[in-house]
Backbone of each chain as ProteinMPNN parsed JSONL, in Angstrom:
{"seq_chain_A": "MSEYRRLNFDKLNFSDDIISYEEAVKKSPVLQVPQDAIVKISTAEKDYENKCVKLEISY", "coords_chain_A": {"N_chain_A": [[73.606, 56.626, 76.564], [72.985, 58.264, 73.557], [70.529, 58.373, 71.002], [69.855, 56.104, 68.071], [71.133, 57.158, 65.441], [69.776, 57.354, 61.636], [70.953, 56.198, 58.966], [71.616, 58.138, 56.437], [70.729, 57.322, 53.309], [69.956, 58.008, 50.183], [72.952, 59.742, 50.416], [74.575, 58.438, 49.527], [77.383, 56.653, 47.401], [77.054, 53.643, 45.326], [78.334, 50.717, 43.358], [78.026, 49.197, 40.66], [79.132, 46.593, 40.861], [78.194, 43.037, 40.84], [78.458, 40.811, 43.727], [78.719, 37.984, 45.351], [76.647, 36.439, 48.411], [78.518, 34.582, 49.442], [81.133, 35.407, 48.857], [81.343, 37.576, 49.769], [81.476, 36.963, 52.567], [83.379, 35.006, 53.235], [86.206, 36.048, 54.149], [85.904, 36.71, 56.329], [85.93, 34.785, 59.565], [84.277, 31.931, 60.904], [81.27, 31.767, 63.036], [81.42, 30.434, 66.318], [79.161, 28.327, 67.724], [78.88, 28.046, 71.369], [77.988, 24.658, 72.564], [77.004, 24.384, 75.008], [74.903, 26.24, 74.728], [72.64, 28.82, 75.783], [69.27, 28.199, 74.178], [66.562, 30.689, 73.994], [63.061, 31.187, 73.374], [61.292, 34.182, 72.074], [59.276, 35.307, 70.822], [56.515, 34.314, 69.119], [55.205, 33.565, 65.509], [52.322, 33.21, 64.027], [52.203, 32.538, 60.279], [50.233, 32.589, 58.232], [50.764, 32.077, 55.735], [52.844, 31.278, 54.14], [52.31, 28.692, 56.013], [53.656, 27.855, 58.751], [55.373, 28.554, 61.4], [56.489, 31.005, 62.444], [59.255, 31.608, 64.917], [60.774, 33.861, 66.822], [64.088, 33.831, 68.554], [66.941, 33.876, 70.705], [70.039, 34.126, 72.195]], "CA_chain_A": [[74.187, 56.679, 75.164], [72.377, 58.219, 72.674], [69.684, 57.485, 70.951], [70.168, 55.657, 66.922], [70.664, 57.725, 63.928], [69.499, 56.84, 61.103], [71.693, 56.843, 57.418], [71.172, 58.807, 54.975], [71.146, 56.545, 52.636], [70.503, 59.219, 49.224], [73.913, 60.229, 49.961], [75.817, 57.333, 49.271], [77.607, 55.49, 46.38], [76.643, 52.089, 45.894], [79.013, 50.131, 42.997], [77.576, 48.912, 40.234], [79.43, 45.331, 41.361], [77.791, 41.88, 41.953], [79.424, 40.598, 44.652], [78.159, 37.321, 46.156], [77.375, 36.437, 49.851], [79.732, 33.012, 49.964], [82.599, 35.956, 48.54], [81.628, 38.762, 50.936], [81.643, 36.454, 53.645], [84.567, 34.033, 52.872], [87.67, 36.068, 55.438], [85.198, 36.403, 57.473], [85.81, 33.301, 60.715], [82.598, 31.424, 61.569], [81.344, 32.188, 64.468], [80.483, 29.419, 66.78], [77.531, 28.979, 68.974], [79.04, 26.216, 71.779], [77.714, 23.313, 72.931], [76.061, 24.783, 76.71], [74.528, 28.248, 74.546], [70.736, 28.579, 76.002], [68.748, 29.433, 73.327], [65.732, 31.685, 74.332], [62.371, 31.659, 71.902], [61.239, 35.645, 72.694], [57.794, 35.355, 70.542], [56.089, 32.507, 68.357], [54.261, 34.072, 65.76], [51.678, 32.231, 62.416], [52.551, 32.647, 59.045], [49.653, 31.374, 57.153], [50.86, 32.723, 54.162], [54.217, 30.244, 54.386], [52.056, 28.061, 56.43], [53.916, 27.951, 59.286], [55.021, 29.468, 62.782], [57.567, 32.43, 62.896], [60.412, 32.131, 66.16], [61.881, 34.866, 67.351], [64.726, 33.202, 69.298], [67.425, 34.521, 71.127], [71.04, 33.34, 73.448]], "C_chain_A": [[72.713, 57.471, 74.568], [71.397, 57.76, 72.06], [70.422, 56.969, 68.798], [69.991, 56.247, 66.318], [70.333, 57.242, 62.829], [70.282, 57.341, 60.156], [70.489, 57.21, 56.98], [71.468, 58.3, 53.233], [71.234, 57.476, 50.504], [72.236, 60.158, 49.028], [75.395, 59.411, 49.968], [76.218, 56.969, 47.43], [77.97, 54.527, 46.016], [77.626, 51.604, 44.233], [77.737, 48.918, 42.288], [77.766, 46.954, 40.148], [78.482, 44.264, 41.803], [78.546, 41.127, 42.902], [78.033, 39.157, 45.817], [77.998, 36.21, 47.757], [78.123, 35.675, 50.329], [81.139, 33.882, 49.613], [83.112, 36.558, 49.754], [81.739, 38.498, 52.359], [82.751, 35.615, 54.242], [85.757, 34.621, 53.532], [87.501, 35.916, 55.849], [85.504, 34.964, 58.515], [84.126, 32.907, 61.08], [82.378, 31.202, 62.508], [80.651, 30.527, 64.925], [79.701, 29.459, 67.977], [78.222, 27.966, 70.212], [77.62, 25.665, 72.456], [76.318, 23.62, 73.879], [75.099, 26.209, 76.531], [72.91, 27.57, 75.149], [70.182, 29.561, 75.676], [67.219, 29.385, 73.997], [64.041, 31.226, 72.996], [61.259, 32.865, 73.107], [59.493, 35.302, 72.039], [57.755, 34.017, 69.24], [54.746, 33.3, 67.394], [53.74, 33.019, 63.952], [52.017, 33.273, 61.495], [51.565, 31.818, 58.062], [49.831, 31.59, 55.944], [51.888, 31.989, 53.947], [53.999, 29.042, 54.923], [52.852, 27.338, 57.34], [54.376, 28.677, 60.668], [56.631, 30.547, 62.623], [58.224, 31.813, 64.491], [61.166, 32.778, 66.374], [63.287, 34.212, 68.701], [66.113, 33.612, 70.084], [68.68, 34.248, 71.761], [72.096, 34.338, 73.673]], "O_chain_A": [[71.598, 57.285, 75.054], [71.114, 56.61, 72.397], [71.405, 57.577, 68.377], [68.796, 56.428, 66.086], [70.74, 56.085, 62.935], [70.52, 58.549, 60.123], [69.283, 56.965, 57.001], [72.159, 58.781, 52.335], [72.236, 57.493, 49.789], [72.635, 60.858, 48.097], [76.579, 59.615, 50.236], [75.43, 57.047, 46.487], [79.147, 54.22, 46.203], [77.592, 52.691, 43.655], [76.95, 48.168, 42.865], [76.961, 46.178, 39.632], [77.945, 44.36, 42.907], [79.637, 40.847, 42.405], [77.067, 39.348, 46.557], [78.877, 35.446, 48.156], [78.53, 35.805, 51.484], [82.209, 33.363, 49.93], [84.133, 36.479, 50.436], [81.993, 39.337, 53.224], [83.008, 35.526, 55.442], [86.633, 33.762, 53.624], [88.084, 35.067, 56.522], [85.164, 33.934, 57.933], [83.157, 33.586, 61.417], [83.101, 30.439, 63.148], [79.87, 29.777, 64.34], [79.601, 30.28, 68.889], [78.022, 26.796, 69.886], [76.554, 26.22, 72.724], [75.141, 23.311, 73.688], [74.676, 26.973, 77.399], [72.33, 26.49, 75.037], [70.142, 30.745, 76.01], [66.721, 28.349, 74.44], [64.272, 31.017, 71.805], [60.749, 32.672, 74.21], [58.592, 35.076, 72.847], [58.559, 33.227, 68.744], [53.673, 33.624, 67.903], [54.452, 32.442, 63.131], [52.117, 34.48, 61.714], [51.828, 30.834, 57.37], [49.006, 31.269, 55.089], [51.848, 32.102, 52.722], [54.835, 28.157, 54.744], [52.97, 26.148, 57.047], [53.551, 29.51, 61.044], [57.77, 30.175, 62.907], [57.303, 31.571, 65.271], [62.348, 32.488, 66.195], [62.958, 34.377, 69.875], [66.569, 33.567, 68.942], [68.062, 33.586, 72.595], [72.985, 34.121, 74.497]]}, "seq_chain_B": "MCKIGDILLIYNATNRRKPVGMHPFIVLDDVSGIVRGMFAYNFIGLLLTSANTDEKKEKLKQIEGNFPISTDDKIMNNDKNKDNRYSYVEADQFFYFDKSKIKYIHIGTLNSDIYNLIVEFIEELSDNGVTIKQILDKATKIELNEDIDI", "coords_chain_B": {"N_chain_B": [[62.588, 40.339, 66.788], [64.698, 42.963, 66.112], [65.914, 45.574, 65.209], [67.507, 48.662, 64.491], [71.147, 48.676, 64.945], [70.658, 46.035, 66.049], [72.667, 43.208, 67.281], [72.585, 40.223, 65.38], [73.014, 36.698, 64.691], [73.397, 35.579, 61.962], [71.805, 32.007, 60.661], [73.47, 29.065, 59.552], [73.474, 30.045, 56.822], [73.296, 29.437, 52.939], [74.894, 29.322, 50.337], [74.065, 29.045, 46.882], [73.641, 26.452, 47.957], [75.916, 25.775, 48.971], [76.451, 25.384, 52.769], [77.759, 27.833, 54.263], [77.938, 28.864, 56.524], [77.677, 30.444, 60.182], [77.304, 33.752, 60.937], [77.995, 36.666, 62.618], [76.052, 39.979, 62.159], [74.883, 43.124, 62.795], [72.833, 45.292, 62.446], [71.8, 47.586, 60.362], [70.103, 49.156, 58.969], [66.488, 48.613, 59.5], [63.959, 48.888, 57.982], [61.864, 48.269, 55.431], [62.517, 47.388, 52.295], [62.536, 48.228, 48.516], [65.514, 47.151, 46.396], [67.916, 47.921, 43.534], [65.612, 47.856, 42.084], [64.225, 45.332, 42.046], [64.792, 43.608, 43.836], [63.547, 42.577, 46.985], [64.04, 43.671, 50.43], [63.803, 43.334, 54.12], [65.196, 44.082, 55.949], [69.053, 45.554, 56.429], [71.931, 44.858, 56.851], [75.346, 44.598, 58.206], [77.942, 43.414, 58.289], [80.674, 41.716, 61.06], [83.314, 41.113, 61.767], [85.182, 38.673, 63.181], [88.887, 40.176, 65.378], [90.716, 38.356, 66.082], [93.253, 37.447, 66.481], [96.53, 39.459, 67.007], [97.765, 39.512, 64.59], [95.732, 39.245, 62.823], [94.015, 41.607, 63.406], [95.844, 43.637, 62.673], [95.853, 43.129, 60.422], [93.264, 43.674, 59.302], [92.893, 45.92, 60.13], [93.806, 47.599, 58.344], [92.37, 48.135, 55.936], [90.578, 50.605, 54.393], [87.846, 49.887, 54.248], [86.65, 49.146, 56.75], [85.453, 49.199, 60.096], [86.497, 49.58, 63.705], [85.048, 47.246, 66.449], [85.237, 46.91, 69.293], [85.035, 44.799, 72.748], [83.58, 46.039, 74.923], [82.009, 47.833, 73.069], [79.866, 46.345, 72.93], [76.573, 45.027, 73.662], [75.97, 42.225, 74.369], [74.348, 39.126, 74.592], [73.778, 37.277, 77.193], [75.767, 36.494, 80.058], [77.009, 34.119, 80.083], [77.002, 32.872, 77.362], [78.422, 34.431, 75.53], [79.98, 35.62, 72.793], [82.284, 37.358, 72.94], [84.644, 39.334, 70.701], [87.343, 41.222, 69.966], [86.654, 43.399, 66.934], [85.956, 43.897, 63.502], [83.891, 45.843, 61.662], [82.544, 45.454, 58.739], [82.162, 47.647, 57.056], [81.362, 48.793, 53.816], [80.326, 48.079, 52.985], [77.196, 46.31, 51.731], [74.358, 44.201, 53.494], [71.765, 42.675, 51.917], [68.365, 42.012, 53.948], [66.244, 39.109, 53.202], [64.036, 37.706, 55.952], [61.961, 35.876, 55.998], [63.307, 34.618, 54.643], [65.813, 33.833, 55.65], [67.364, 31.938, 58.597], [67.887, 33.065, 62.119], [69.335, 34.329, 65.32], [68.779, 36.54, 67.97], [71.846, 38.197, 69.266], [72.928, 40.485, 70.466], [73.453, 43.712, 71.147], [74.628, 46.916, 69.753], [76.255, 49.43, 71.215], [75.044, 52.345, 71.273], [76.213, 55.457, 70.577], [78.052, 54.385, 69.486], [77.548, 53.342, 67.472], [76.232, 55.228, 65.651], [79.119, 56.398, 65.84], [79.272, 54.777, 63.308], [77.583, 55.234, 61.428], [78.331, 57.824, 60.551], [80.931, 57.284, 59.233], [80.62, 56.151, 57.799], [78.959, 56.998, 55.844], [81.818, 59.489, 55.592], [83.282, 58.012, 54.469], [81.546, 57.698, 51.74], [81.734, 59.943, 51.495], [84.919, 59.996, 50.015], [84.294, 59.198, 48.666], [84.682, 56.576, 48.453], [82.992, 53.291, 47.099], [79.813, 51.861, 48.384], [79.5, 48.373, 48.279], [76.78, 46.513, 47.105], [75.298, 42.948, 48.605], [73.251, 41.076, 47.325], [72.36, 38.475, 47.376], [70.825, 37.226, 49.553], [68.377, 38.699, 49.358], [64.868, 38.711, 49.098], [63.749, 38.17, 44.976], [62.177, 39.762, 43.122], [59.896, 38.761, 40.59], [59.238, 39.516, 38.013], [56.267, 40.031, 36.323], [55.452, 38.475, 32.478], [53.527, 38.816, 31.052], [52.483, 41.332, 30.321], [49.85, 43.426, 29.539], [50.696, 45.644, 26.577]], "CA_chain_B": [[63.921, 41.46, 66.942], [66.102, 43.105, 64.169], [65.9, 46.611, 64.906], [68.795, 49.287, 64.293], [71.596, 48.279, 66.019], [70.657, 44.581, 67.122], [73.533, 42.431, 66.581], [72.038, 39.047, 64.647], [74.154, 35.639, 64.099], [72.768, 34.721, 60.914], [72.321, 30.862, 61.505], [73.215, 27.984, 59.209], [73.005, 30.111, 56.014], [73.624, 28.776, 52.048], [74.603, 30.051, 49.382], [74.463, 28.205, 46.195], [73.617, 25.005, 47.983], [76.563, 25.155, 49.893], [76.542, 26.498, 53.554], [78.856, 29.43, 54.594], [78.1, 28.959, 58.322], [77.205, 31.376, 60.824], [78.212, 35.08, 60.581], [76.975, 37.86, 63.152], [75.734, 40.978, 61.284], [75.034, 44.652, 62.584], [71.16, 45.752, 62.042], [72.337, 49.289, 60.053], [68.762, 49.212, 58.916], [65.4, 48.114, 60.084], [63.325, 49.539, 57.028], [61.576, 46.791, 54.234], [62.621, 48.399, 50.329], [63.376, 47.019, 47.392], [66.943, 47.795, 46.23], [68.377, 47.862, 42.482], [64.198, 47.862, 41.65], [63.882, 43.872, 42.055], [65.332, 42.85, 45.121], [63.006, 42.998, 48.215], [64.717, 43.216, 51.856], [63.387, 43.847, 55.233], [66.125, 44.63, 57.04], [70.08, 45.854, 56.576], [73.303, 43.814, 57.527], [77.162, 45.098, 58.055], [78.896, 42.276, 58.807], [80.941, 41.72, 61.671], [84.339, 40.212, 61.6], [86.745, 39.048, 64.807], [90.003, 40.208, 65.001], [91.449, 37.049, 67.322], [95.041, 37.603, 66.557], [97.271, 40.857, 66.746], [98.165, 39.479, 63.108], [94.284, 40.108, 62.245], [93.921, 42.364, 63.505], [96.907, 44.552, 62.224], [95.729, 43.0, 58.623], [91.902, 44.44, 59.32], [93.209, 47.972, 60.376], [94.437, 48.364, 57.196], [91.52, 47.883, 54.942], [89.887, 51.17, 54.07], [86.061, 50.508, 54.674], [87.087, 48.417, 58.481], [85.307, 50.014, 61.516], [86.799, 48.474, 64.936], [84.145, 47.343, 67.645], [85.696, 46.674, 70.654], [84.11, 44.455, 73.236], [83.32, 47.117, 75.853], [81.49, 48.296, 72.497], [78.59, 45.296, 72.66], [76.515, 44.848, 75.103], [75.596, 40.814, 74.504], [72.456, 38.712, 75.859], [73.833, 36.75, 77.948], [77.314, 36.508, 80.067], [78.001, 32.612, 79.897], [76.906, 32.384, 75.865], [78.22, 35.38, 74.718], [81.277, 35.199, 72.002], [82.602, 38.925, 72.604], [85.486, 39.587, 70.667], [87.574, 42.273, 69.127], [86.275, 42.761, 65.815], [85.56, 45.145, 62.755], [82.593, 45.71, 61.07], [82.875, 45.509, 57.559], [81.211, 49.134, 56.621], [81.477, 49.504, 52.708], [79.315, 46.017, 52.139], [75.464, 46.032, 52.464], [74.042, 43.148, 52.583], [70.408, 43.212, 51.925], [68.19, 40.145, 54.463], [64.594, 38.963, 53.603], [63.489, 37.529, 57.308], [62.1, 35.172, 55.376], [64.741, 33.18, 53.262], [67.516, 33.285, 56.637], [67.124, 31.718, 60.307], [68.389, 34.337, 62.634], [68.909, 34.388, 66.375], [69.712, 37.929, 68.547], [72.886, 37.779, 70.229], [73.33, 41.215, 71.426], [72.811, 45.125, 70.741], [75.712, 47.579, 69.661], [76.129, 50.482, 71.717], [73.837, 53.822, 70.288], [76.902, 55.733, 70.497], [79.034, 53.38, 68.69], [76.012, 52.945, 65.899], [75.962, 56.308, 65.273], [79.518, 56.774, 65.176], [79.302, 53.499, 62.375], [76.971, 55.579, 60.567], [79.207, 58.835, 60.325], [82.118, 56.577, 59.288], [79.6, 54.937, 56.167], [79.312, 58.985, 55.147], [82.837, 59.983, 55.203], [83.895, 57.131, 53.603], [80.816, 58.028, 50.671], [82.573, 62.078, 50.356], [86.035, 60.075, 50.384], [84.737, 58.585, 46.486], [84.21, 54.587, 48.315], [81.289, 52.972, 46.072], [79.455, 51.059, 48.944], [79.199, 47.099, 47.797], [75.815, 45.823, 48.007], [75.055, 41.397, 48.316], [71.773, 40.554, 47.501], [71.294, 37.213, 47.954], [69.645, 36.834, 50.605], [67.177, 39.443, 49.492], [63.831, 37.724, 47.011], [63.789, 38.644, 43.341], [61.03, 40.106, 42.47], [59.741, 38.198, 39.481], [58.703, 40.666, 37.002], [54.793, 39.029, 35.521], [55.901, 38.843, 31.818], [52.205, 39.132, 30.765], [51.274, 42.608, 30.986], [49.902, 43.951, 27.754], [50.878, 47.224, 26.742]], "C_chain_B": [[64.758, 41.788, 66.15], [65.306, 44.901, 64.024], [67.551, 47.485, 65.029], [69.614, 49.095, 65.652], [71.576, 46.482, 66.774], [71.913, 43.814, 66.51], [73.342, 40.735, 66.742], [73.114, 38.07, 64.517], [72.727, 35.217, 63.117], [73.182, 33.053, 60.629], [72.276, 30.445, 60.316], [73.775, 28.344, 57.822], [73.749, 29.261, 55.043], [73.559, 29.698, 51.399], [75.11, 28.869, 47.958], [74.536, 26.836, 46.731], [74.799, 25.034, 48.896], [76.808, 25.743, 50.795], [78.212, 27.088, 53.958], [79.248, 29.668, 55.67], [77.753, 30.473, 58.825], [78.308, 32.721, 60.969], [77.245, 35.867, 61.641], [77.31, 39.072, 62.186], [74.721, 42.103, 62.342], [73.725, 44.888, 62.252], [71.179, 47.042, 61.47], [70.739, 49.547, 59.483], [67.532, 48.736, 58.882], [63.944, 47.949, 59.035], [62.986, 48.439, 56.268], [62.354, 47.935, 52.783], [62.392, 47.577, 49.501], [64.419, 47.661, 46.744], [66.837, 47.296, 44.594], [66.543, 47.51, 41.498], [63.57, 46.52, 41.837], [64.115, 42.878, 43.413], [64.685, 43.748, 46.572], [63.404, 42.617, 49.391], [63.851, 43.617, 52.736], [64.553, 44.573, 56.317], [67.913, 44.232, 56.113], [71.444, 45.211, 57.294], [74.551, 44.431, 56.757], [77.402, 43.763, 58.779], [80.199, 42.493, 59.692], [81.923, 40.628, 61.602], [85.562, 40.207, 62.614], [88.142, 38.569, 64.361], [90.106, 39.124, 65.783], [92.626, 37.003, 67.923], [95.491, 38.857, 66.753], [97.306, 40.816, 65.067], [96.642, 39.982, 62.374], [94.162, 40.819, 62.556], [94.396, 44.19, 63.162], [95.924, 44.559, 60.7], [94.151, 44.055, 58.501], [92.042, 45.929, 59.739], [93.507, 48.256, 59.197], [93.487, 48.925, 56.577], [90.702, 49.165, 55.435], [88.289, 51.464, 54.668], [85.824, 49.818, 56.229], [86.599, 49.354, 59.573], [85.894, 49.4, 62.866], [85.499, 48.022, 66.212], [84.627, 46.851, 69.071], [84.712, 45.492, 71.459], [83.263, 45.089, 73.893], [81.86, 47.404, 74.406], [79.869, 47.68, 72.494], [78.146, 45.025, 73.577], [75.7, 43.216, 75.009], [74.613, 39.962, 75.676], [72.555, 38.099, 77.194], [75.799, 36.067, 78.46], [78.248, 35.018, 79.871], [77.55, 32.275, 78.432], [77.89, 33.289, 75.299], [79.966, 35.16, 74.035], [81.577, 36.038, 71.667], [83.882, 39.231, 71.865], [85.8, 41.064, 70.573], [87.322, 42.443, 67.919], [85.672, 44.084, 65.021], [84.762, 44.534, 61.934], [83.233, 45.936, 59.434], [82.136, 46.866, 56.806], [80.915, 49.932, 55.269], [80.713, 48.529, 52.259], [78.168, 46.436, 52.786], [75.457, 45.105, 52.259], [72.447, 42.987, 53.499], [69.711, 41.692, 52.423], [66.545, 40.627, 53.563], [64.598, 38.201, 54.982], [63.456, 36.272, 56.725], [62.793, 34.228, 54.683], [65.713, 32.968, 54.494], [66.443, 33.162, 58.134], [68.464, 32.44, 60.931], [68.711, 33.89, 64.304], [69.834, 36.121, 66.474], [70.335, 37.599, 69.558], [73.25, 38.289, 71.0], [72.977, 42.799, 71.315], [74.133, 45.67, 70.276], [75.849, 48.915, 70.51], [76.066, 51.852, 71.137], [75.393, 54.376, 69.654], [78.441, 55.303, 69.241], [78.887, 53.128, 67.143], [76.487, 53.744, 65.054], [77.639, 56.744, 65.167], [80.482, 56.017, 63.901], [79.286, 54.499, 61.008], [77.582, 57.048, 60.123], [80.548, 58.604, 59.464], [81.429, 56.231, 57.314], [79.856, 56.847, 55.276], [80.321, 59.648, 54.65], [83.052, 58.778, 54.14], [82.969, 57.398, 51.918], [81.582, 59.471, 49.962], [83.183, 61.502, 50.125], [85.897, 59.556, 48.628], [84.61, 56.917, 46.831], [83.334, 54.495, 47.263], [80.783, 52.054, 47.816], [78.878, 49.413, 47.453], [77.603, 46.666, 48.068], [75.378, 43.865, 47.816], [73.613, 41.211, 48.481], [71.066, 39.503, 47.517], [70.682, 36.924, 48.385], [68.076, 37.539, 50.889], [66.574, 38.499, 48.895], [63.991, 38.552, 46.146], [63.083, 39.036, 43.647], [60.948, 39.671, 40.974], [58.861, 38.705, 39.086], [57.193, 39.981, 35.538], [55.481, 39.496, 33.408], [54.533, 38.625, 30.686], [51.12, 39.723, 30.226], [50.963, 42.844, 29.469], [49.901, 45.297, 27.523], [50.167, 47.434, 25.336]], "O_chain_B": [[65.507, 41.039, 65.523], [64.522, 45.329, 63.177], [68.541, 46.983, 65.561], [69.252, 49.212, 66.823], [72.252, 45.975, 67.669], [72.106, 43.839, 65.295], [73.709, 40.057, 67.702], [74.214, 38.538, 64.223], [71.606, 34.781, 63.38], [74.339, 32.683, 60.43], [71.415, 30.952, 59.596], [74.476, 27.479, 57.297], [74.604, 28.479, 55.458], [72.784, 30.654, 51.445], [76.092, 28.126, 47.946], [75.298, 26.024, 46.206], [74.702, 24.171, 49.769], [77.399, 26.791, 50.535], [79.369, 26.678, 53.864], [80.247, 30.278, 56.052], [77.594, 31.447, 58.09], [79.535, 32.753, 61.064], [76.018, 35.783, 61.602], [78.371, 39.239, 61.584], [73.625, 41.601, 62.596], [73.632, 44.295, 61.178], [70.487, 47.831, 62.115], [70.355, 50.626, 59.936], [67.423, 48.212, 57.774], [63.061, 47.115, 59.234], [63.781, 47.502, 56.347], [62.506, 49.156, 52.73], [62.093, 46.392, 49.645], [64.228, 48.851, 46.494], [65.969, 46.492, 44.252], [66.497, 46.978, 40.389], [62.34, 46.505, 41.796], [63.681, 41.779, 43.757], [64.991, 44.835, 47.062], [63.282, 41.43, 49.692], [62.964, 44.338, 52.278], [64.487, 45.415, 57.213], [68.136, 43.222, 55.445], [71.616, 45.327, 58.507], [74.803, 44.674, 55.577], [76.897, 43.356, 59.825], [80.943, 43.378, 59.269], [81.602, 39.453, 61.427], [86.443, 41.028, 62.871], [88.587, 37.636, 63.693], [89.022, 39.043, 66.361], [93.038, 36.743, 69.053], [94.535, 39.623, 66.634], [96.984, 41.768, 64.356], [96.518, 40.901, 61.565], [94.082, 41.458, 61.507], [93.837, 45.282, 63.27], [95.456, 45.518, 60.087], [94.038, 44.998, 57.719], [91.24, 46.85, 59.588], [93.456, 49.463, 58.962], [93.496, 50.154, 56.51], [90.165, 49.133, 56.543], [87.727, 52.431, 55.183], [84.756, 50.043, 56.799], [87.342, 50.265, 59.937], [85.443, 48.256, 62.919], [85.189, 49.007, 66.881], [83.775, 46.325, 69.787], [83.652, 45.215, 70.897], [82.083, 44.868, 73.623], [80.717, 47.161, 74.792], [78.884, 48.336, 72.156], [78.855, 44.721, 74.536], [74.707, 43.137, 75.732], [74.315, 40.067, 76.866], [71.757, 38.258, 78.118], [76.663, 35.53, 77.767], [79.439, 34.802, 79.648], [77.782, 31.084, 78.227], [78.339, 32.77, 74.277], [80.91, 34.671, 74.655], [81.513, 36.267, 70.46], [84.615, 39.558, 72.799], [85.033, 41.971, 70.894], [87.795, 41.472, 67.328], [85.102, 45.034, 65.559], [84.713, 43.373, 61.528], [84.273, 46.534, 59.155], [81.505, 46.611, 55.781], [80.475, 51.08, 55.206], [80.55, 48.269, 51.067], [78.037, 46.812, 53.951], [76.077, 44.596, 51.326], [72.066, 43.066, 54.667], [69.998, 40.605, 51.923], [65.973, 41.699, 53.361], [65.805, 38.024, 55.144], [64.433, 35.524, 56.743], [62.527, 33.09, 54.297], [66.437, 31.973, 54.439], [65.46, 33.765, 58.566], [69.617, 32.44, 60.501], [68.147, 32.82, 64.531], [70.722, 36.674, 65.825], [69.912, 36.978, 70.533], [73.762, 37.816, 72.015], [71.766, 42.934, 71.486], [75.001, 44.804, 70.382], [75.002, 49.633, 69.977], [77.027, 52.376, 70.575], [75.815, 53.959, 68.576], [79.323, 55.847, 68.575], [79.596, 52.877, 66.168], [77.031, 53.437, 63.993], [77.737, 57.601, 64.288], [81.63, 56.267, 63.536], [80.091, 54.67, 60.092], [77.094, 57.388, 59.045], [81.189, 59.566, 59.04], [81.865, 56.17, 56.165], [80.624, 57.441, 54.519], [80.22, 60.316, 53.62], [82.891, 58.967, 52.934], [83.671, 57.301, 50.911], [81.856, 59.888, 48.836], [82.789, 61.551, 48.96], [86.741, 59.503, 47.734], [84.478, 56.071, 45.947], [82.954, 55.456, 46.594], [81.786, 51.609, 48.373], [78.277, 49.421, 46.378], [77.24, 46.498, 49.232], [75.149, 43.564, 46.644], [72.958, 41.199, 49.523], [69.85, 39.33, 47.606], [69.749, 36.275, 47.912], [67.179, 37.363, 51.713], [67.134, 37.592, 48.279], [64.369, 39.691, 46.421], [62.946, 38.833, 44.854], [61.769, 40.104, 40.165], [57.722, 38.567, 39.533], [57.282, 39.667, 34.351], [55.862, 40.632, 33.125], [54.751, 38.268, 29.529], [49.97, 39.454, 29.877], [51.641, 42.534, 28.489], [49.202, 46.077, 28.169], [50.006, 48.57, 24.89]]}, "name": "protein", "num_of_chains": 2, "seq": "MSEYRRLNFDKLNFSDDIISYEEAVKKSPVLQVPQDAIVKISTAEKDYENKCVKLEISYMCKIGDILLIYNATNRRKPVGMHPFIVLDDVSGIVRGMFAYNFIGLLLTSANTDEKKEKLKQIEGNFPISTDDKIMNNDKNKDNRYSYVEADQFFYFDKSKIKYIHIGTLNSDIYNLIVEFIEELSDNGVTIKQILDKATKIELNEDIDI"}
């Protein structure tokens, strides 16, 4: 496999239209996570500003 | 774990207080920034839409901004847990995310050769006059200080 190439955003044309998240995902089916999925905690990081612990999880 | 080429499942996202379910995204860019001068984000995602029937596959194929992703293009984390279907990435819609506003899990990685083809595809779209739509709901709007003396 090759290295990941970064997109040059300066080359792109962006639309002025405002589209909501709900509108943008409505045609895409919702993904179901199976009941027996194994969720793993990869890292835990203290966030003092927001008074919480951020967990990085994967499955 | 949120770097270019990762596949993330954005978990229980809501929009205007209504749940819109879980959707998988490919991380297009993992550098923090500000877009339109007022929305802070720390990654940009592309929505993955699964094509679970031939009819849907044909329909998604007709859309100019869609790029096909086969099951072999994705390296999912765990064979038991994978939901790996033939899908399309909506390459003309950029979703800007602030990680502190969403819950997400890492479910896999996209093959770098395929990722690079998507980058080329986006550049070609732009060369052909297609404009990229920006979805900013999940970025953080920067509040301007109105008390600034001029």
